[in-house]
Structures are given as structure tokens and as C-alpha cells.
DRENMAR-392782 format. One record per residue (C-alpha): chain; x, y, z; residue in one letter. Coordinates in nm, 4 decimals, m for minus. Example, Ala and Ser with C-alpha at 12.3 -4.5 7.8 and 13.67 -1.06 7.14 Angstrom:
chaine:x:y:z:residu
A:1.2300:m0.4500:0.7800:a
A:1.3670:m0.1060:0.7140:s
This chain:
chaine:x:y:z:residu
A:m0.0041:0.0058:0.0067:x
A:0.1591:0.3271:m0.1222:x
A:0.1618:0.6535:0.0697:x
A:m0.0401:0.8134:m0.2037:x
A:m0.3247:0.5763:m0.1569:x
A:m0.3270:0.6321:0.2088:x
A:m0.2971:1.0136:0.2067:x
A:m0.5310:1.0412:m0.1116:x
A:m0.7769:1.3385:m0.0637:x
A:m1.1598:1.2494:m0.0193:x
A:m1.4741:1.4398:m0.0056:x
A:m1.4500:1.4651:0.3981:x
A:m1.1894:1.3812:0.6538:x
A:m1.4432:1.1134:0.7801:x
A:m1.4588:0.9474:0.4428:x
A:m1.0865:0.9535:0.4170:x
A:m1.0675:0.7807:0.7638:x
A:m1.3273:0.5059:0.6675:x
A:m1.1519:0.4393:0.3481:x
A:m0.8189:0.4229:0.4843:x
A:m0.9146:0.2123:0.7798:x
A:m1.0870:m0.0282:0.5606:x
A:m0.7883:m0.0709:0.3361:x
A:m0.5625:m0.1282:0.6272:x
A:m0.7997:m0.3741:0.7907:x
A:m0.8512:m0.5654:0.4758:x
A:m0.4732:m0.5635:0.4215:x
A:m0.4299:m0.7146:0.7748:x
A:m0.6567:m1.0101:0.6848:x
A:m0.4927:m1.0723:0.3352:x
A:m0.1431:m1.0765:0.4836:x
A:m0.2538:m1.3000:0.7694:x
A:m0.4166:m1.5694:0.5546:x
A:m0.2232:m1.5365:0.2098:x
A:0.0540:m1.7415:0.3358:x
A:m0.1681:m1.9892:0.5357:x
A:m0.2806:m2.3074:0.3678:x
A:m0.5585:m2.3429:0.5914:x
A:m0.6587:m1.9856:0.5976:x
A:m1.0032:m1.9375:0.7594:x
A:m0.9583:m2.2728:0.9610:x
A:m0.6868:m2.0978:1.1833:x
A:m0.9150:m1.8319:1.2906:x
A:m1.1504:m2.0936:1.4547:x
A:m0.8960:m2.3839:1.5280:x
A:m0.7572:m2.2185:1.8364:x
A:m1.0678:m2.1639:2.0326:x
A:m1.1834:m2.5071:1.9296:x
A:m0.8954:m2.6687:2.0672:x
A:m0.9048:m2.4547:2.3925:x
A:m1.2792:m2.5483:2.4283:x
A:m1.2199:m2.8920:2.3654:x
A:m0.9672:m2.9283:2.6388:x
A:m1.1674:m2.7457:2.9026:x
A:m1.4821:m2.9263:2.7935:x
A:m1.2815:m3.2762:2.8364:x
A:m1.1296:m3.1564:3.1884:x
A:m1.4311:m3.0304:3.3557:x
A:m1.7025:m3.2932:3.2222:x
A:m1.5033:m3.5947:3.1760:x
A:m1.2145:m3.5796:3.4321:x
A:m1.3417:m3.3957:3.7189:x
A:m1.7219:m3.4103:3.6573:x
A:m1.7685:m3.0604:3.7839:x
A:m2.0801:m2.8508:3.7288:x
A:m1.9155:m2.5386:3.5935:x
A:m2.1423:m2.2816:3.4058:x
A:m2.4654:m2.4140:3.2420:x
A:m2.5478:m2.7081:2.9986:x
A:m2.4725:m2.7640:2.7227:x
A:m2.1396:m2.6514:2.8613:x
A:m1.9690:m2.6375:2.5163:x
A:m2.2121:m2.3682:2.4120:x
A:m2.1722:m2.1850:2.7585:x
A:m1.7797:m2.2034:2.6978:x
A:m1.7753:m2.0887:2.3376:x
A:m2.0133:m1.8039:2.3882:x
A:m1.7250:m1.6398:2.5866:x
A:m1.4129:m1.8071:2.4542:x
A:m1.4774:m1.6682:2.1059:x
A:m1.5120:m1.3063:2.2109:x
A:m1.2057:m1.3575:2.4440:x
A:m0.9951:m1.4590:2.1407:x
A:m1.0983:m1.1264:1.9772:x
A:m1.0164:m0.9194:2.2865:x
A:m0.6802:m1.1139:2.3594:x
A:m0.5663:m1.0900:2.0026:x
A:m0.6226:m0.7395:1.9375:x
A:m0.4604:m0.6216:2.2560:x
A:m0.1619:m0.8514:2.2067:x
A:m0.1155:m0.7182:1.8393:x
A:m0.1545:m0.3528:1.9725:x
A:0.1740:m0.3863:2.1353:x
A:0.3312:m0.3959:1.7946:x
A:0.0902:m0.1549:1.6250:x
A:0.3656:0.1234:1.5630:x
A:0.6773:m0.0776:1.5951:x
A:0.5926:m0.3030:1.2925:x
A:0.4649:m0.0270:1.0854:x
A:0.7029:0.2424:1.1799:x
A:0.7751:0.3747:0.8323:x
A:0.4135:0.4093:0.7349:x
A:0.2928:0.5669:1.0705:x
A:0.5531:0.8265:1.0270:x
A:0.5033:0.8890:0.6615:x
A:0.1230:0.8912:0.6141:x
A:m0.1142:1.1704:0.7283:x
A:m0.4066:0.9500:0.8329:x
A:m0.5053:0.9711:1.2166:x
A:m0.2601:0.7493:1.3950:x
A:m0.5468:0.6001:1.5831:x
A:m0.6434:0.3977:1.2803:x
A:m0.3238:0.1756:1.3237:x
A:m0.4752:0.0519:1.6653:x
A:m0.8319:0.0531:1.5461:x
A:m0.7742:m0.1531:1.2232:x
A:m0.6336:m0.4200:1.4544:x
A:m0.9456:m0.4236:1.6662:x
A:m1.1435:m0.4506:1.3445:x
A:m0.9504:m0.7190:1.1594:x
A:m0.9819:m0.9435:1.4872:x
A:m1.3486:m0.8401:1.5062:x
A:m1.3920:m0.9636:1.1721:x
A:m1.2375:m1.2948:1.2569:x
A:m1.4774:m1.3078:1.5667:x
A:m1.7773:m1.2597:1.3250:x
A:m1.6408:m1.5483:1.0968:x
A:m1.6379:m1.7802:1.4018:x
A:m1.9953:m1.7209:1.4832:x
A:m2.1077:m2.0045:1.2472:x
A:m1.9024:m2.2596:1.4588:x
A:m2.0980:m2.1308:1.7725:x
A:m2.4138:m2.1712:1.5675:x
A:m2.3295:m2.5478:1.4674:x
A:m2.2824:m2.6472:1.8428:x
A:m2.6042:m2.4680:1.9292:x
A:m2.7868:m2.6832:1.6736:x
A:m2.5842:m3.0101:1.7635:x
A:m2.6463:m2.9910:2.1296:x
A:m3.0230:m2.8580:2.1055:x
A:m2.9410:m2.5379:2.2978:x
A:m3.2327:m2.2816:2.3086:x
A:m3.1870:m1.9426:2.1485:x
A:m3.3640:m1.6800:2.3504:x
A:m3.4888:m1.3361:2.2560:x
A:m3.1759:m1.1980:2.4612:x
A:m2.9881:m1.2765:2.1340:x
A:m3.0321:m0.9184:2.0469:x
A:m2.7883:m0.8293:2.3326:x
A:m2.5232:m0.9587:2.1053:x
A:m2.5238:m0.6231:1.9367:x
A:m2.4753:m0.4381:2.2716:x
A:m2.1852:m0.6854:2.3491:x
A:m2.0155:m0.6097:2.0346:x
A:m2.0466:m0.2271:2.0914:x
A:m1.9070:m0.2562:2.4411:x
A:m1.6250:m0.4825:2.3373:x
A:m1.5331:m0.2388:2.0449:x
A:m1.5131:0.0503:2.3011:x
A:m1.3167:m0.1665:2.5709:x
A:m1.0759:m0.3096:2.3026:x
A:m0.9971:0.0153:2.1333:x
A:m0.9399:0.1977:2.4850:x
A:m0.7101:m0.0684:2.5992:x
A:m0.5310:m0.0666:2.2436:x
A:m0.4929:0.3223:2.2474:x
A:m0.3228:0.2817:2.6071:x
A:m0.0926:m0.0178:2.5249:x
A:0.0222:0.0668:2.1681:x
A:0.1975:0.4206:2.2534:x
A:0.3401:0.2799:2.5821:x
A:0.5040:m0.0087:2.4453:x
A:0.7088:0.2252:2.2005:x
A:0.8796:0.3971:2.5337:x
A:0.8811:0.0743:2.7428:x
A:0.9459:m0.2385:2.5435:x
A:0.9271:m0.4591:2.8289:x
A:0.5568:m0.3777:2.8497:x
A:0.4891:m0.6141:2.5778:x
A:0.5833:m0.9205:2.7824:x
A:0.3863:m0.7583:3.0819:x
A:0.0870:m0.7271:2.8553:x
A:0.1186:m1.0932:2.7624:x
A:0.1393:m1.2015:3.1277:x
A:m0.1581:m0.9740:3.2270:x
A:m0.3689:m1.1200:2.9568:x
A:m0.3021:m1.4602:3.0818:x
A:m0.4092:m1.3677:3.4239:x
A:m0.7223:m1.1859:3.2920:x
A:m0.8164:m1.5040:3.1215:x
A:m0.8629:m1.6830:3.4485:x
A:m0.9891:m1.3639:3.6237:x
A:m1.2724:m1.3479:3.3672:x
A:m1.5980:m1.5697:3.3666:x
A:m1.4926:m1.7660:3.0549:x
A:m1.4546:m2.1261:3.1880:x
A:m1.7060:m2.0540:3.4702:x
A:m1.9863:m1.8267:3.5275:x
A:m2.0653:m1.5225:3.7623:x
A:m2.2945:m1.7635:3.9504:x
A:m2.0068:m2.0013:4.0273:x
A:m1.8237:m1.7498:4.2153:x
A:m1.7854:m1.8294:4.5815:x
A:m1.9681:m1.5879:4.8262:x
A:m1.6653:m1.5166:5.0356:x
A:m1.4722:m1.1953:4.9799:x
A:m1.7547:m1.0310:4.7841:x
A:m1.6038:m1.1501:4.4710:x
A:m1.9190:m1.0743:4.2641:x
A:m1.8758:m0.7117:4.3575:x
A:m1.5134:m0.6953:4.2505:x
A:m1.5803:m0.8984:3.9208:x
A:m1.8229:m0.6405:3.8279:x
A:m1.5179:m0.3830:3.7652:x
A:m1.3904:m0.6402:3.4893:x
A:m1.5710:m0.5146:3.1846:x
A:m1.5282:m0.8541:3.0156:x
A:m1.7573:m1.0062:3.2695:x
A:m2.0430:m0.7939:3.1613:x
A:m1.9683:m0.8377:2.7801:x
A:m1.9368:m1.2232:2.8241:x
A:m2.2754:m1.2367:3.0313:x
A:m2.4419:m1.0354:2.7289:x
A:m2.3275:m1.2903:2.4861:x
A:m2.4477:m1.5949:2.7057:x
A:m2.7740:m1.4324:2.7638:x
A:m2.8661:m1.5530:2.4131:x
A:m2.8702:m1.8924:2.5427:x
A:m2.8629:m1.8773:2.9229:x
A:m3.0448:m1.5582:3.0312:x
A:m2.9787:m1.6033:3.4077:x
A:m2.6141:m1.5436:3.3325:x
A:m2.7133:m1.1655:3.2765:x
A:m2.6450:m0.9658:3.5862:x
A:m2.7651:m0.5895:3.5582:x
A:m2.5203:m0.4669:3.8380:x
A:m2.2446:m0.6099:3.6422:x
A:m2.3666:m0.4853:3.3114:x
A:m2.4115:m0.1390:3.4404:x
A:m2.0511:m0.1167:3.5966:x
A:m1.8822:m0.2963:3.3046:x
A:m2.0409:m0.0502:3.0688:x
A:m1.9164:0.2404:3.2555:x
A:m1.5567:0.0882:3.2886:x
A:m1.5571:0.0243:2.9001:x
A:m1.6423:0.3889:2.8330:x
A:m1.3952:0.5035:3.1136:x
A:m1.1189:0.2879:2.9412:x
A:m1.2005:0.4248:2.6003:x
A:m1.1855:0.7895:2.7156:x
A:m0.8499:0.7155:2.9021:x
A:m0.7046:0.5657:2.5841:x
A:m0.7910:0.8577:2.3634:x
A:m0.6436:1.1006:2.6229:x
A:m0.3247:0.8848:2.6676:x
A:m0.2905:0.8473:2.3047:x
A:m0.3341:1.2096:2.2211:x
A:m0.0777:1.3114:2.4908:x
A:0.1872:1.0810:2.3647:x
A:0.1403:1.0790:1.9869:x
A:0.4066:1.3420:1.9134:x
A:0.6567:1.1600:2.1343:x
A:0.5732:0.8325:1.9618:x
A:0.6363:0.9539:1.6225:x
A:0.9782:1.0978:1.7376:x
A:1.0703:0.7680:1.9026:x
A:0.9905:0.5373:1.6232:x
């Protein structure tokens, strides 16, 4: 992609922003799959293997009641969006370092270099939804009217992931060790989020339910799961999680604006 294409004037700045964002998002997907023989399969293979492992461990080895039945649907309805969040934040640590020359030389808003990662991973998430649908049909799970909450969950996850990405991307430029720290934090967050278990499985001690509400992913996953398990939806967690998502988006924008010039000098 040449600079002339990215910096090409359009009718309005918004139109140019959308066009450039779409070009970069499509380029990410093409580069990711052009050298892969399996292509689309890789976007669903990782969550399928992970879900298979956890399904076997909890249902066959330990015979524990975790979440709700069918457990594979319960698991995938949170694991698939987690892969979106995890992949986008991980890639955001390299958003400027990997594309340093283009970031410096193009005139498009630099936020695009983070947002396009979130969108490309979001497209992969959308492409994995048919896999969830197959398991829903195979297990006879009931789809409730709360499936409309999928749209709210996607909007919240976009805000949250973009916000976190805008915080992480510029800071990694100044503190390279932060890339490894982010990977460790994501690993911790996986187990600290209701993915392999539900909010109802939390013990009563320590007021864990209250503290979990401040993890926006808990609210997002409960919205996805409400399509099949309405009892997983907790309104207190939802209100707090939505507030946290909006707050992190605002913080991300502020951090990015304050550090943008320094980032351009550093890279």
C-alpha cells in the first residue's frame, strides 16, 4: 500500500478515515491468510482446541458443574469473544513498531493503526460465529430473545478493546518490556474473567461478585451468554462494566493524544 493511496484526499476527513481504515483492515486479513494453507480454519482452530480441552477436563475428568448446560455452548459463547480481545490487545503492542515507516510517513489519523487491528480481529470473531451456531444446533441449545444483546456486547467490546489498545500501543514504544507484561496480564485476565465458569459459580466469600463487576469483560461475556442462558445476565455487572468500558475508551484517547508526538519521534 503506497503513501499516495493512504493520504489520497477524499470528500470529507471522515470519508478518508473510513476508506483508509478499511484498506488497512483488509490488508491485515490478506497478509494473515495469504501465506496460510488453512486460511480461515486457523481463526477457529485455536478456540476449538481450547474449548475441547476445557470441556474434557471439567466434564470428563473432574465431573464438575461449571457454568450451564450444554457446557460447550456456554464455553464458546465467552471464549470466542475472548479470542477477539486477546488477539487485538496482543497485536496492539506492535501496532507502531511493526509499521513504523508507514506511521511516520502517512497523514491519516494515527489511531487507525490501533483501530484496524481491533476491526480485523472483530471480523475473525464474526467469522467464528457459525461454529458456535453449529454447536448450538448439535446440542439442542435454545436461542432466547436476549440474542439481541449480541449487538450491545459487540459495541461494548469495541469500545473496551480500542480503549485498551490506545493505551498499550504508545506505551510499548517507550517501554519495550511492557509487551511481555501485557502477555502476562492477558494470561491472568483469562482466568480472572468468567470464561470457563460463570458469575454464578463465584464463591460468596470476599465479595467476589462485586469486584468482578469492575472487569468489563464479565459484563460483555454475560451479554453474549444471555442469548442461550438468560440467567447469566447480571444488571449490576452490566452497568458497572459498561461504565468501565466507556472510561477505558476515554482514558485511551487521552493517553494517545498526549503521547502521539513523542511516539512519532521515538519510532
